[in-house]
N, C-alpha and C positions, 0 to 999 in steps of 0.2 A: 475700392481696390480692384484692379483688373484681374480677371480670371484667365489663366492659361490652360488650355485643354489639349491633351495628347490626341492626335487623330488616329492613333493605332489602337489604344486600349480604352480611350475615353476618360482617363484620369484627369481630374481638375485640381488646380492649386491656385489660391489667391496670392498674388505677388505684388508688393508695393511697386509703384511706378518708378521709384528711384532705382530699383534693382533690375528693371527691365532694360535690355539693350536699346539704344537709340535707333539702330538700323537693323535691317534684315540679317539674321544670323541663325546658326544651327545649334541645337541643344539635344540632350539625351534625357528621355523620360525615366524617372526613378522607378516606375512601376514595371514597365515592359522592356526597359533598357534599349529602346529603339530611337533612332535619330529622327528629330522633327525639325521643321523650318519655322522659326518664329518671325513674323512680320508685324512690327508695331502698327503700321497703317491698317493692315487687314484686321488685326485684333481690335483696334479702336472702332473700325467700321462695323465689325460683328457685335461688339458690345453695345453700340448705339442702336442697332436695328433689332436686337433680340426682343421678342414678346411685345412689340409695339403695334397697336391697331391704329389705322389711319382712316379718317372719314373721307370718302371720295368726293363729298360735296363742298365742304369748307376747309378740308386739310387738317383738321384737329387731330393730333396724335395723343395716344394714351398708352402708358405701359401697363401690361397685365401680368400679375404674378403667375409663375408656372403652375402653382397648385390650384389656380382657379381656371385654367384653360379647359376648354371642351373641344373635343375633336370634331364633332359633327357641325355642319354649317348652321348658323344661327342668325336670325334677324335682330339687329340692335338699333337703338336710337342714339343719335349724336347729342351730347349735352349742350353743344354750342348752337347748332342750327336746327336741332330738334327734328331732323330728317332721318328716316330709317335707311339702313343698308345691310347687305348680307355679308357677314363675317365668315371667312373660310380659313380656319386656323392652319390647315395643312399647307396652304400657300403663304399665309401671312407670317407665320412664325418659323421660317427657315432662314439659315444663314445666307447671306447674299452671295457668298462664293460658290463655285461649282461643287465643292465638297468632295470630289473624287480625285485621287491622285492620277497622274498620267499612267498610261499602260506600261511604258518602259520602267517607270518608278515602281509600279505595282509588281512587276516581275522581279525586279532587283530586290525589293523589300521582302517579297515572298521567299526568294532564295536565301536571303540573309537570315530570316526567321526560321526557315527549314533547317539550316545548318546548326542553329542553336537549340531548337526545340523539336525538330522533326524526328529525331531518333527515338525519343520517348514516345512520341505519337505512333511511330512505326511499331514499337514494342506492344502497345495496346492493340493495334490492328492485327498483328500476328497472333496474339493471344486469342483474339476474337475468331480468327480463322480456325485455330486448333479446337476451340470449344464448339464451333459450328459443325466440324466434321466428327466430333466425338460420337454422336448417335449413329452415324454411318459405320464407324469402326465397331461399335457395340453390336450393331445388327449383323455384321459379318462374322462375329464370334459365335452367334447363335446359329443353330441349324435352320436352313431356309424353310424346312417343312414345318417348323414351329409357328412361323408367322405368315407363311404363304398358303397354309392349308385353308381352303375355302370354308371349312367347317368352323374355323375360328374367326368369324366375321366380327364378333363383339370385341375380341382382342385386337383385331386389325384396326377397328375404329378408335379404340382406346389408345393404341400406339400412335396412330396418325394424329389424334388431337394432342397427345402429350408432346409429340415431335414439333407440331406447329407452335404450341405454347412455349416450348423450350427455345425454339429458334427466335420467336418474337421477343421473349424476355432477354435472351442472350444478346440479340442484336441491339435491343434498347440499352442494355447495360454497357456494352462496348462503345456504342456511339455516344451515349451520355457521358461516359468517362473521357472520351476523346474531346468532346465539346467543352467539358469542364476543364480539362487540362489545357485547352487552347485559351479559353476566356479568362480563367483564373491564373494569371501569370505567377502568383505567389504560391501556387499549389503544385506539389511534386507528383511524380508518377503514381505511387501507391495511394497517396491521399486522394487523387482524382478518381481512382478506381473505387475507393471506399465511398466517396461522395456519389459516384455514379450508381453504385449499388443501393445507396440510401434513397436516391431519387429515381429508381428504375420504374416505379409506377407512373410518375409524371412523364418520363420519356416514352414509355410504352403507350400511354394514352395519346400523347402528341403524335407518335408515329402512326397510330391508327387513324387519328383525325387527318393527318397529312395524306395518307393513302386514300381516305374517303374523299377528301376535298379535291386533290389533284386528279384522282381517278374519275370522280364524277364530272369534273370539268372537261376531262379528255373525252368522256362519252357524249357530252353536249356537242362538241366539235373540237377540232384540233386547236383552234385559236383560243377558246376559253381555257383549255388545258394548259397551253403554253403560258397564258397570262397568269393563271393560278400558280404555276410552277415557279415563275420568277417572283411573284408577289410573296409567296409563303416560303421561299427558299431559306430564309434566315431565321425561321421560327425556332429551330433547335439552338442556334447561337443565343437568341433572346432568352430562351428558357434557362440555359446554362448561366447566362450573365445576370438576369434579373430575378430568376426563380419565381415566375408568375404562372398563372394557369395556362392550360393548353390553348384554349380559345383566345385568351389575351395575347399569347405568344404569336398566334397566327395573325391577329389583327395588328399587332405592333410591327410585325415583319412587313405587312402591307403598307403601313404608314411610313416605315423607313424607306421602302422602295419608291413610294409615291414621288413623282417628279424626276426620278432617275431610271425609269424602267428600261429605256432603250440603251442607256449607257451600261447598265448592269447586264442586259442581254448580250450586248456586244462583247463584254468581257468574258461571259460564259462561252460564247461561240469561239472566241480567241483561244481560250484554254483547250477547248475541244479540238480545234484544228491543230494546235501544237502537239497535243497528246497523240492524235491519230498519225500525224506525220512522223514523230519520233518512234512510235510503235512500229510503223511500217518500215522505217530504216533499220531499227535494231533487229527486227525479225529476219533481215536479209544479211546479217553479219555471218560470214562463213564459219562453220563448225560450232559456233556458240550462239547462233541466232535465237534459238528457243530459250536458252538460259538467260541471255541478255534481255529478251522481251519479258520474261517472267520477273527479273529483277526490276526492270523499268516499271512494270505494272504495280509491283509492291511499293515502290517509292512514290509513284504518282498519287496514290490515295492520300497519304499524309501531306504531300505538297499541295494538293488541291484543297484540302481542308484549311490549310494556312492561307492559301491564296484567297479563298472566299472569306476567311476571317478578316483579312485586311480590308476587303470591300465593306464588310459589316462594320468595321471600326470607323471607316470614313463616313458611312451613313449615320452611325450613332453619334459621331462628333458634331454632325450638322443637324441632328434631330432636336426640335424644340417643342415637341408635343408632350402630353402627360405620360408618365411611366406606366400607368394602368389604364388602357383604353376602356371606354364605357361598354356596358353590357349590351346595349341595343345594337351595336355594330358588329358584335362578335358572331352572331348567328347568321349573318347574311351569306358569307361564303359557304357555310355548312348547308344552308337551305338550298343554295344553287347546286351544290354537289349531290344532295339527296334527289333533287329534280333530275340531275343527270343520270343517276343510278336507276331511276324509275322510268326514264325515257324509252329505253329499248323494250322492256316488258309492256309498257303502255302502247307502243307502236305495234307490237305483236298482237295484243288484244284487239286493237282497233282494226288491224288487218283481218283477224278472224271474224270479228263482228260484221264487217262489210261483206264477208262471204256467206253470212247467215247460216253458219254451221249449227246443226242441232247437237244435242248431247250425245245421241247415238252415233252421229258422224264423228264427233270428237273422240269418243271412246274407240270407234273403229280405227281412226287415224292413229291413236295411241298404240293400239295393238299392232298395227302395221309397222310403226316405228320400232316397237319392241322386237318384232321379228327381224327387222333389218339390222338391229344392233346385236342380234344374237342372244337376247336375254330371256328367251322363252325357255320353258322347262327342257332340260337336256335329255336327249334320247340315249339309250345304251347302244353303243356301236355293235354291229353284228360282225363277229370275227370272220365268218365265211364270206361276208360281203366285201370286207376290206382286203382279203387276200386273193391273189390271182387264181389259185387252185387249192383244193383240199389236200392237206398234208397226208402222205401215205407212209406206211411202214413196210419195208422190204428187207429180206435177208441178203447177205453178201452174195450168196450163190445165185439168187434170183436176179440181182443187178448184173452180175457177170454174164448171165445167160442173155439178158437184154442187150448188153454191149456187143456180144458176139453175133447177135442176129442183125444188128444195125450196121450196114456197110454203105458208105456214101461213095458214089463215083464222082470223079472230078474231070474237068476239062483239061486241055493241054496247058502245061505250065503249073498245074497244081499238084498236090500230094494228098493221097487218101490214107488216113490213119484210122481205120475202123469206122466209128461213127463221126469222125472229124475230117474236115478238109482244110488244108493249109495252102495258101498261095501268096506270093508277093504282089501286093495290090498297087503300091505307088512308091516312087522314089522322089525325095525332096532334096534338090540340089542346092543346099545352103552351104556357103563357104565356111561358116563357123560351126554349124551343127548339121551336117548331112545325115539324113536318116531315111529309112524306108518303113513302109507299113507291111506287117505280116497279118493277113486277114485269116480269121478262123470262122468256120461254119460248123455248127454242131447240131445233131439231131435232137429232137425233144425227148426227154426222159422224165419219169416221175420225180416230183419235187424240184426239178431243175429251175422252174420259174420262180421258186421261192429262195433260190440261192444263186442269184445272178452275179453277185460280187466276188464270191470265193469259190467258184466251180472250176475255173480254167486258169492255169498258170504256165507260162512259157519261159524257160531258161535257155539263153543262147550260149553256146560253147564257143563257136567260131563263125566268122564270116570271111570266106577265103576268096582271093582273086585267082586268075589263071595260073599264077606262079606259086600258089599255095601260101601266100602271105596273108596274115590275119588283119582284117580291116575293122574288126569290132572294137569299139571304144568302151572298155569295161569301167573306166574311171569317170565316165560322164555322170552328171548329177541325176539325169533321168534314167540311168541304169541301176539305180538303187533297188534292192529287192522289193520294196513297196510297189514299184512300177512294173514288176513282172506279172502281176495279176491282170487278167483280161476281163473287163466287165462285159458281159454278154447281154444282148437284148433280143427280144423276140421280133422277128421280121414279119413282113406282110404274110408270109407263108406260116401258118400257125404251128407247123411241125418243125420249124427251123429257128435256131438262134445264131447270132453272129457277133463278132467282136474284133478289135484291132489291137495289135501289140506293136509299138514303135521301137525300132532297133536303131541305135545311134552308132555312127561310124566315125572313123578318124577324119580329121579336117583334110579337105582337098579330095575326098573320095568322090568318084564319078559313077554314074549308074552302070556304065559299060564295064567297070572293073569288077563288079560283084559277080562271082561265079557260083558260089554255093553257100548255103546257110545250114549250120549244124546246131542242133539243140535238143531239148526234151520238152514234151507237152505232158502236163499232169492234169488229170481230171479228178476232182474231189467231189464225190456225189453223196448226198445225205441219204442214209438208209432210214432214219427216223428223225422226225422234227418235233420239238416241243415248243409250244407258244406260251407267251405270257403277256397279258394285257395290263397296261400301266396308265395311271392318270397322275394329276398333280399331287394327289394324296400320298403317292409313293416316292416323292422326292426325298432323297437322303437315306432311303432304306436300303439295306443289304439283302438281296433276294437270291434264291436258289432256283436255277433252271438248267436242266440237262446235266446236273452234277457240277455246274460252274456257278461262280458268284457274279452277280450283276448289281450295279448301283446306278440308279437314275439320278444323275447329278443336276440336270436342269431340263425343264420343259417349258420353253418359251412360246411365243405366239406362232412362230413358223420354223423353229429349230429345236432339236433335242440333242442332249449330250449324255452319253452312257460311258461307264467304266466297266470293262469286262475282264474278269480274271480267268483267262483261258487262251486257247489257240485262236489265232486270227480267223482260221477257216471255220471254227465252230459257231461264230456269230454270223448267221446267214444273212439276215436282213432285218430292217425295221420298217414297218408299215404304219401309217398315220391316218387318222380319221378326224373329220371336223365334228361340230356339234350336231349336225344332221345325220351322223353316222355314214357319211360319204367318204370314200377313200381319197387321199391327197396324193398328188404326183410329186415324186422326189426331184429336186432341182440341183442337188450336189451333196458331197460329203467329204470329210477329212478325217484322218485317223492318225494316232501317234502312239508308238510303242514306249512303254515305261516298265522295265523289269519283266515280271510275269504277267503284267496286265497291259491293256491298251485302252485309249479313249477314242470314242467315235462320236463325231458331230455330224448330224444329218439334217439337211434343210428341205423344206417342202413348200408348195405353192399356195398355201392357205393357212388359216388359223387352226392350230392343233388342239383337239379336245382330249384325245387318247392315242396311245401307240400300242402296237403289237410287235413284240420282239420274238424273232424266230432263232432258235439255237438247235444245232445238230446234236441229237442224242447219241447218234453213232453214224459213221461215214466210212466210205471206202475210197481209196486212191488208186487210180489206174495210170501208169506211165506209158508214154509213146515216144521213144527216141525217133528223130527224123533227120533227114538230110535233103534239103530242097535245093535243086540245081537249076541253073538257067536253061 
């Protein structure tokens, strides 16, 4: 009785010849409900060539039952001519047809199958994404100081191992459920997840084996890794379909691919090219490009699973080997992978042995590497070494006396305001944003180098032309009060600081129109400074300094974030040191006001080990109204 096999799901049914159509026609599989093409001539040809061994000397043919097949090549003797020949079952017992549907038919069938079963597959995939991000959300709910504290290294290792195990088991469960949902067409969504949980151990072991084999092959060279990737790509489909061991699934996947490697590789590349092209196009859709690209990425995963499943179904329909490959062949790919993993350490040892390094030299090299990586015992940063000067404590009367004694003279075009000199430095003739620079030069005072960000502030009242019309653009975004502060820096002359305040004017203003600038200069000078040294152990703590509250929110490799409950002028500066107790150079900062507090983020040019926060315990403000004329 002829056997009709579905090329999609591999289901077989014995049908009397009288009920089979006489010519080529289409039919629907009762298992997977997909359309298949039945060709009586092809069916007859397949039936007559299955499991038949032919002697190459005398032409004697003999049918061999499937349960007696052996996959490895074997030398046998012909019963007629008594001559020996090599029997290669992988080549002998395959269907004579090509076995793989055309690319256009593959894409069409994949889309049809996706429309019917892809949404359930997408549900399992989305659930897997949610479960994968659950540990991250849980970690965010905890205080960072709890698990970032260097003293809790045992907890950190435990959390790391638990996270890796969770991700591995969760990934195996979700992928196993997806493969079962695909291969078992009579299994629903929740049933497939239940079966995936039941077989999570098998899928986890297979996933580890797959990583070892493909990764080891990739370490040998690119070509073995690519070869292994295509060979063992369908092992998870085999496990979900046949419920066999992990090594057997790898070997059977290789046997399925044997003879079709280039055809399968071409179909892999085709889907990759189509995916990249569509992703590139969707990302450039105006206004919704990112959302469209995200939706496309979510739909692509279940579609690709079904696309590969149809390839697997074609391979399975033409497979004539045993369902359980022999033990001897299962260890070959794993052995090659282990050799690949051992290749790089082996080459490293050979390289070291050729240099004839002694034990003392290796130990010295290890210490040098340890020093370069910064893992040597940490030194305690010296506060005085990390600060430009020693903080001093002065009274308000003493500071006013110092201010009165300092008188700076200025050249023509400038304006002297006691210890300060102002002059218009440069005009920028921009059609949209015309502005000029107002340069400030300030004599050195005690504690001034420790408070360079919040010592000088310039408020502009008016910028008048010859007809007393105001040219000042108060509504410009760079005239926000945050930009009124002037950051001062020490010049080559050690007793002099300088800074620049940009003044934005109305559109169309020309340099010759500016006649005078009216405003007020405020100097906020710290009388006493309190310092606080912080490390990563202080992350998340609420600390008191100078009568104010300070919270170290983050201490990264080269940036620090603070939340300060107080006036902006009270937080003078933040200095950082590396693991060698050397001061780091500041490369930028940002701050944002929020109610009674503000957040400061400051960046440095090296790896931060500790920071020193300077807060004004008390300060005095001196105002200088000015009118600078042309």
